[in-house]
DRENRO-766317 format. One record per residue (C-alpha): x, y, z; residue number from 1. Coordinates in steps of 0.05 Angstrom, whole numbers, plus 32768, in hexadecimal, padded with zeros to 4 digits. Last residue first. Layout:
DRENRO-766317
+------+------+------+-------+
|    x |    y |    z | vexke |
+------+------+------+-------+
|    X |    Y |    Z |   NUM |
...
+------+------+------+-------+
//
This chain:
DRENRO-766317
+------+------+------+-------+
|    x |    y |    z | vexke |
+------+------+------+-------+
| 7DD7 | 855A | 7DBB |   329 |
| 7DF6 | 859F | 7DC2 |   328 |
| 7DE0 | 85D4 | 7D91 |   327 |
| 7E1B | 85D8 | 7D61 |   326 |
| 7E21 | 858C | 7D5C |   325 |
| 7DD5 | 8586 | 7D55 |   324 |
| 7DE1 | 85A7 | 7D12 |   323 |
| 7DC5 | 85EA | 7CFB |   322 |
| 7D95 | 85F8 | 7CC2 |   321 |
| 7D50 | 8603 | 7CE0 |   320 |
| 7D2B | 863E | 7CC3 |   319 |
| 7D49 | 8683 | 7CCB |   318 |
| 7D17 | 86B9 | 7CDE |   317 |
| 7CD1 | 869D | 7CD9 |   316 |
| 7CEE | 8659 | 7CE6 |   315 |
| 7D07 | 8672 | 7D2A |   314 |
| 7CC4 | 8687 | 7D47 |   313 |
| 7C9F | 864B | 7D2B |   312 |
| 7CD4 | 861C | 7D48 |   311 |
| 7CCD | 8639 | 7D8E |   310 |
| 7C81 | 8633 | 7D8C |   309 |
| 7C87 | 85EB | 7D75 |   308 |
| 7CBB | 85DB | 7DAA |   307 |
| 7C8D | 85EE | 7DE2 |   306 |
| 7C74 | 8628 | 7E0D |   305 |
| 7CAC | 8655 | 7DF6 |   304 |
| 7CD9 | 8673 | 7E2D |   303 |
| 7CD3 | 86BE | 7E38 |   302 |
| 7CDE | 86BF | 7E84 |   301 |
| 7D1A | 8691 | 7E7D |   300 |
| 7D3C | 86C5 | 7E51 |   299 |
| 7D30 | 86FC | 7E84 |   298 |
| 7D4B | 86CF | 7EBC |   297 |
| 7D8A | 86C2 | 7E93 |   296 |
| 7D96 | 870C | 7E86 |   295 |
| 7D8D | 871C | 7ED0 |   294 |
| 7DBD | 86E4 | 7EE3 |   293 |
| 7DF1 | 86FC | 7EB1 |   292 |
| 7DEC | 8743 | 7ECE |   291 |
| 7DF5 | 8728 | 7F15 |   290 |
| 7E2F | 86FC | 7EFF |   289 |
| 7E50 | 873B | 7EE4 |   288 |
| 7E54 | 874B | 7E9A |   287 |
| 7E9A | 875B | 7E82 |   286 |
| 7E8F | 875F | 7E37 |   285 |
| 7EAD | 8719 | 7E31 |   284 |
| 7E79 | 8700 | 7E62 |   283 |
| 7E40 | 871D | 7E39 |   282 |
| 7E5B | 8700 | 7DF8 |   281 |
| 7E62 | 86BB | 7E18 |   280 |
| 7E1B | 86BE | 7E33 |   279 |
| 7DFA | 86C7 | 7DEF |   278 |
| 7DAF | 86CA | 7DFA |   277 |
| 7D72 | 86AF | 7DD6 |   276 |
| 7D8B | 8678 | 7DA9 |   275 |
| 7D6A | 865D | 7D6A |   274 |
| 7D2F | 863B | 7D8C |   273 |
| 7D21 | 85F1 | 7D80 |   272 |
| 7D49 | 85D3 | 7DBA |   271 |
| 7D26 | 8604 | 7DE9 |   270 |
| 7D43 | 8636 | 7E1B |   269 |
| 7D80 | 863B | 7DEF |   268 |
| 7DB9 | 8664 | 7E0C |   267 |
| 7DF2 | 8674 | 7DDC |   266 |
| 7E37 | 866D | 7DFA |   265 |
| 7E5F | 865B | 7DBC |   264 |
| 7E5F | 8611 | 7DCD |   263 |
| 7E12 | 8613 | 7DD4 |   262 |
| 7DED | 8619 | 7E16 |   261 |
| 7DAE | 85F0 | 7E1F |   260 |
| 7D73 | 85F5 | 7E4F |   259 |
| 7D4C | 85BE | 7E71 |   258 |
| 7D0F | 85B5 | 7E9D |   257 |
| 7CDC | 85A1 | 7E68 |   256 |
| 7C9A | 858D | 7E89 |   255 |
| 7C69 | 85A7 | 7E55 |   254 |
| 7C9C | 859B | 7E1D |   253 |
| 7C97 | 854F | 7E24 |   252 |
| 7C6E | 853E | 7DE5 |   251 |
| 7CA0 | 855E | 7DB5 |   250 |
| 7C8E | 8535 | 7D77 |   249 |
| 7CD5 | 8540 | 7D5E |   248 |
| 7CFA | 8529 | 7D9D |   247 |
| 7CC6 | 84F5 | 7DB0 |   246 |
| 7CF8 | 84CD | 7DD8 |   245 |
| 7CEC | 8482 | 7DE0 |   244 |
| 7D0C | 845D | 7E1A |   243 |
| 7D1C | 8414 | 7E26 |   242 |
| 7D37 | 83F3 | 7E65 |   241 |
| 7D70 | 83C6 | 7E7A |   240 |
| 7D75 | 8384 | 7E9D |   239 |
| 7D41 | 8364 | 7E70 |   238 |
| 7D16 | 832B | 7E8B |   237 |
| 7CD4 | 8350 | 7E84 |   236 |
| 7CDB | 8389 | 7E51 |   235 |
| 7CDB | 83CC | 7E73 |   234 |
| 7CC4 | 840F | 7E57 |   233 |
| 7CD1 | 8459 | 7E5B |   232 |
| 7CB2 | 8493 | 7E34 |   231 |
| 7CEC | 84C4 | 7E2E |   230 |
| 7CF5 | 850E | 7E3B |   229 |
| 7CEF | 8503 | 7E86 |   228 |
| 7CE1 | 8541 | 7EB0 |   227 |
| 7CCD | 8517 | 7EEC |   226 |
| 7CDD | 84CD | 7EE2 |   225 |
| 7CB0 | 84A4 | 7EB3 |   224 |
| 7C89 | 846C | 7ED4 |   223 |
| 7C98 | 842D | 7EAC |   222 |
| 7C6E | 8412 | 7E72 |   221 |
| 7C72 | 83C7 | 7E68 |   220 |
| 7C8B | 839F | 7E2C |   219 |
| 7C68 | 835B | 7E28 |   218 |
| 7C5B | 8363 | 7DDD |   217 |
| 7CA6 | 8361 | 7DD1 |   216 |
| 7CB2 | 8355 | 7D87 |   215 |
| 7C78 | 837D | 7D6B |   214 |
| 7C79 | 83A9 | 7DA9 |   213 |
| 7CBC | 83C5 | 7D93 |   212 |
| 7CA2 | 83DA | 7D4F |   211 |
| 7C63 | 83F7 | 7D6F |   210 |
| 7C8F | 8420 | 7D9E |   209 |
| 7CB6 | 843D | 7D63 |   208 |
| 7C75 | 844C | 7D3E |   207 |
| 7C5A | 8473 | 7D79 |   206 |
| 7C9B | 8499 | 7D85 |   205 |
| 7C9D | 84B2 | 7D3D |   204 |
| 7CBE | 848D | 7D04 |   203 |
| 7CA6 | 84A9 | 7CC2 |   202 |
| 7C82 | 84EB | 7CCA |   201 |
| 7CB8 | 8516 | 7CEA |   200 |
| 7CBA | 8547 | 7CB0 |   199 |
| 7D06 | 854A | 7CAC |   198 |
| 7D1B | 858A | 7C8A |   197 |
| 7D5F | 858C | 7C69 |   196 |
| 7D82 | 85CC | 7C7D |   195 |
| 7DC8 | 85AF | 7C7A |   194 |
| 7DDD | 85AB | 7CC3 |   193 |
| 7DB3 | 856F | 7CD5 |   192 |
| 7D86 | 858B | 7D0B |   191 |
| 7D43 | 8576 | 7CF0 |   190 |
| 7D35 | 8541 | 7D25 |   189 |
| 7D31 | 84F5 | 7D22 |   188 |
| 7D07 | 84D6 | 7D59 |   187 |
| 7D33 | 84B8 | 7D90 |   186 |
| 7D37 | 8470 | 7DA8 |   185 |
| 7D53 | 8467 | 7DED |   184 |
| 7D77 | 8428 | 7E05 |   183 |
| 7D7F | 842C | 7E50 |   182 |
| 7DB8 | 83FF | 7E65 |   181 |
| 7DC1 | 83C7 | 7E97 |   180 |
| 7DD9 | 8395 | 7E63 |   179 |
| 7DBC | 834F | 7E57 |   178 |
| 7D78 | 835E | 7E37 |   177 |
| 7D87 | 83A8 | 7E2B |   176 |
| 7DB0 | 8398 | 7DED |   175 |
| 7D72 | 8374 | 7DD2 |   174 |
| 7D50 | 83B7 | 7DCB |   173 |
| 7D8A | 83CC | 7D9F |   172 |
| 7D82 | 838E | 7D74 |   171 |
| 7D36 | 839E | 7D6F |   170 |
| 7D3F | 83E5 | 7D58 |   169 |
| 7D79 | 83D6 | 7D28 |   168 |
| 7D4D | 83C7 | 7CEC |   167 |
| 7D35 | 840F | 7CF1 |   166 |
| 7D7C | 8425 | 7CE1 |   165 |
| 7D7F | 844B | 7C9F |   164 |
| 7D3E | 8446 | 7C78 |   163 |
| 7D19 | 8473 | 7CA9 |   162 |
| 7D47 | 848D | 7CDF |   161 |
| 7D41 | 847D | 7D29 |   160 |
| 7D75 | 84A3 | 7D52 |   159 |
| 7D94 | 8475 | 7D85 |   158 |
| 7DA9 | 848D | 7DCA |   157 |
| 7DC7 | 845A | 7DF9 |   156 |
| 7DC0 | 846D | 7E42 |   155 |
| 7DF7 | 8455 | 7E71 |   154 |
| 7DFB | 845B | 7EBD |   153 |
| 7E43 | 844C | 7ECD |   152 |
| 7E57 | 840B | 7EEF |   151 |
| 7EA0 | 8410 | 7EDB |   150 |
| 7E9C | 83D1 | 7EB0 |   149 |
| 7E5E | 83EF | 7E90 |   148 |
| 7E82 | 842E | 7E7B |   147 |
| 7EBE | 8407 | 7E61 |   146 |
| 7E92 | 83D8 | 7E37 |   145 |
| 7E6D | 8413 | 7E19 |   144 |
| 7EAF | 8435 | 7E09 |   143 |
| 7EC8 | 83F6 | 7DE6 |   142 |
| 7E88 | 83F4 | 7DBE |   141 |
| 7E95 | 843B | 7DA6 |   140 |
| 7EDD | 8429 | 7D93 |   139 |
| 7EC6 | 83EC | 7D6C |   138 |
| 7E94 | 8416 | 7D44 |   137 |
| 7EC6 | 844B | 7D2E |   136 |
| 7EC8 | 8443 | 7CE2 |   135 |
| 7EAD | 8488 | 7CD0 |   134 |
| 7E75 | 84A0 | 7CA2 |   133 |
| 7E47 | 84A1 | 7CDF |   132 |
| 7E09 | 8481 | 7CC1 |   131 |
| 7E2B | 8456 | 7C8C |   130 |
| 7E64 | 8442 | 7CBB |   129 |
| 7E33 | 842E | 7CF2 |   128 |
| 7E0B | 8408 | 7CBD |   127 |
| 7E4A | 83DE | 7CB0 |   126 |
| 7E59 | 83D4 | 7CF9 |   125 |
| 7E13 | 83BC | 7D0A |   124 |
| 7DFE | 83CE | 7D51 |   123 |
| 7DDB | 840D | 7D3A |   122 |
| 7DCB | 8454 | 7D4E |   121 |
| 7DFC | 845B | 7D88 |   120 |
| 7E02 | 849D | 7DAE |   119 |
| 7E18 | 848E | 7DF5 |   118 |
| 7DF7 | 84B6 | 7E2D |   117 |
| 7E23 | 84B2 | 7E6A |   116 |
| 7E0D | 84B6 | 7EB2 |   115 |
| 7E2C | 84C4 | 7EF6 |   114 |
| 7E69 | 84ED | 7EE4 |   113 |
| 7E8A | 84F2 | 7F28 |   112 |
| 7ED2 | 8503 | 7F19 |   111 |
| 7EE7 | 84BC | 7F2A |   110 |
| 7EB6 | 849E | 7EFA |   109 |
| 7ECD | 84CD | 7EC3 |   108 |
| 7F15 | 84BA | 7ED3 |   107 |
| 7F07 | 8470 | 7ECB |   106 |
| 7EE1 | 847E | 7E8A |   105 |
| 7F15 | 84A9 | 7E67 |   104 |
| 7F37 | 8472 | 7E3F |   103 |
| 7EF4 | 845B | 7E23 |   102 |
| 7EDA | 849F | 7E0B |   101 |
| 7EFC | 84AC | 7DC8 |   100 |
| 7EC8 | 848F | 7D98 |    99 |
| 7E91 | 848C | 7DCC |    98 |
| 7E5F | 84BA | 7DAA |    97 |
| 7E59 | 84E1 | 7DEA |    96 |
| 7E25 | 8501 | 7E18 |    95 |
| 7E3B | 8510 | 7E60 |    94 |
| 7E1C | 8517 | 7EA3 |    93 |
| 7E27 | 853E | 7EE3 |    92 |
| 7DF3 | 853A | 7F1A |    91 |
| 7DE2 | 855E | 7F5B |    90 |
| 7E06 | 85A0 | 7F51 |    89 |
| 7DFF | 85C8 | 7F91 |    88 |
| 7E48 | 85D8 | 7F9B |    87 |
| 7E6D | 85D3 | 7F59 |    86 |
| 7EA4 | 859E | 7F5C |    85 |
| 7E8B | 8576 | 7F22 |    84 |
| 7E90 | 85B4 | 7EF5 |    83 |
| 7EDA | 85BC | 7F01 |    82 |
| 7EEA | 8572 | 7EF6 |    81 |
| 7EC0 | 8572 | 7EB7 |    80 |
| 7EE7 | 85AD | 7E9C |    79 |
| 7F2B | 858D | 7EAA |    78 |
| 7F13 | 854D | 7E8B |    77 |
| 7EFD | 8572 | 7E4C |    76 |
| 7F3F | 8597 | 7E40 |    75 |
| 7F4D | 8577 | 7DFD |    74 |
| 7F09 | 8583 | 7DDF |    73 |
| 7EFF | 8549 | 7DAF |    72 |
| 7EE4 | 8524 | 7DEB |    71 |
| 7EA4 | 854E | 7DEE |    70 |
| 7E8A | 8537 | 7DAA |    69 |
| 7E60 | 856D | 7D8A |    68 |
| 7E53 | 8578 | 7DC2 |    67 |
| 7E34 | 8564 | 7E05 |    66 |
| 7E3F | 856D | 7E50 |    65 |
| 7E02 | 8560 | 7E7B |    64 |
| 7DF5 | 858C | 7EB7 |    63 |
| 7DC3 | 857D | 7EEE |    62 |
| 7DAB | 85A8 | 7F29 |    61 |
| 7DA2 | 85ED | 7F09 |    60 |
| 7D84 | 861A | 7F3E |    59 |
| 7DA3 | 8660 | 7F3A |    58 |
| 7DE3 | 864B | 7F5E |    57 |
| 7DEA | 8613 | 7F2B |    56 |
| 7DDF | 8646 | 7EF4 |    55 |
| 7E17 | 8673 | 7F0D |    54 |
| 7E49 | 863A | 7F16 |    53 |
| 7E39 | 861E | 7ED2 |    52 |
| 7E41 | 8661 | 7EB0 |    51 |
| 7E83 | 866F | 7ED2 |    50 |
| 7E9C | 8629 | 7EC4 |    49 |
| 7E8C | 8633 | 7E7A |    48 |
| 7EB1 | 8675 | 7E78 |    47 |
| 7EEE | 8658 | 7E9B |    46 |
| 7EF0 | 861C | 7E6E |    45 |
| 7EF0 | 864B | 7E32 |    44 |
| 7EB2 | 8656 | 7E07 |    43 |
| 7EBB | 8649 | 7DBD |    42 |
| 7EBF | 8683 | 7D8C |    41 |
| 7F09 | 868E | 7D9B |    40 |
| 7F19 | 8645 | 7D8A |    39 |
| 7EF9 | 864D | 7D46 |    38 |
| 7EB5 | 862E | 7D3A |    37 |
| 7EB2 | 85F6 | 7D07 |    36 |
| 7E92 | 8602 | 7CC3 |    35 |
| 7E71 | 85BE | 7CC2 |    34 |
| 7E83 | 8578 | 7CAE |    33 |
| 7E93 | 8560 | 7C67 |    32 |
| 7E5E | 8529 | 7C6C |    31 |
| 7E27 | 855A | 7C80 |    30 |
| 7E11 | 855C | 7CC9 |    29 |
| 7DE3 | 853D | 7CFC |    28 |
| 7DB7 | 850B | 7CD7 |    27 |
| 7DF2 | 84F6 | 7CAC |    26 |
| 7E1D | 84E4 | 7CE8 |    25 |
| 7E62 | 8500 | 7CD9 |    24 |
| 7E8C | 84E7 | 7D13 |    23 |
| 7EC8 | 8508 | 7D35 |    22 |
| 7E9F | 8543 | 7D4D |    21 |
| 7EAB | 858D | 7D55 |    20 |
| 7E76 | 85BD | 7D70 |    19 |
| 7E97 | 85C0 | 7DB4 |    18 |
| 7E86 | 85C4 | 7DFE |    17 |
| 7E3B | 85BD | 7DF9 |    16 |
| 7E1B | 85C8 | 7E3D |    15 |
| 7DD8 | 85A7 | 7E4B |    14 |
| 7DB7 | 85C7 | 7E88 |    13 |
| 7D83 | 85A9 | 7EB6 |    12 |
| 7D5C | 85CA | 7EEE |    11 |
| 7D29 | 85F9 | 7ECE |    10 |
| 7CE5 | 85EE | 7EEF |     9 |
| 7CA9 | 85FD | 7EC3 |     8 |
| 7C79 | 8634 | 7ED9 |     7 |
| 7C6A | 864A | 7E92 |     6 |
| 7C94 | 868A | 7E97 |     5 |
| 7CD0 | 8661 | 7EAD |     4 |
| 7CE5 | 8646 | 7EF0 |     3 |
| 7D26 | 8644 | 7F17 |     2 |
| 7D22 | 862B | 7F5F |     1 |
+------+------+------+-------+
//
């Protein structure tokens, strides 16, 4: 079992396969997009499979593929197929914006992708366009329909933004009345790609819950699974459930079991650090699996206690300027 210097189990890896995205959500990146990584800067399928294989042998049990948007990477199904076959991997998941996903759903189910996180901040087509700067709402909803028709476990992730989509909280909760989905509301974070600092003071997890309670006073707290990043709730009579993720407040750091690897192979032992080890560079210099393992174990032994400590360390050097697309959602 992998553990860090604070005794926390490390069993979950989020692997970002690209920084590119076909949406331009304002809380994630500027309207013109980002300075995209060149193909040579991205990890190859072989490099990503090597990292996944090594980390599964070391104790990683769950891998979630993220981006950017994974389906803008043309060889994504090939990569997913390779990862799904790793001996010892217990769960393979995927995070997507749903724009291109619908045609792939039958194959994803066949490969063994158990759960999909679908990013969807509003159920209003006009607000969707305002938030994402793209007219793709119908494609996203088609992907949701396809996932549900294939009995996939779906979590809908909605970032709550002051003055932008708070009126969508209750309609999104209503989505869980008839559909077996988990609707999860996420505090906005400062990873918007332009250096704008979000102070986290407007819609934290307490205010989001109070908003929901105002319409559903009968809402009940559920037992949260081990290592959960969300506070989970059930409304009597609803097929689905509700979750609230304190991503900015960082109330779950004490049980965090996850690491992230960026598209260029940078290991992040905390969402709020600025990268602690470049695995791609080590592999391209010919490092053996043993050398990679030693480097990983050293990084895990210097993990910050929480996101606040990680942010303090990086702000002193660089501040927060990157996009979630370059980190891996």
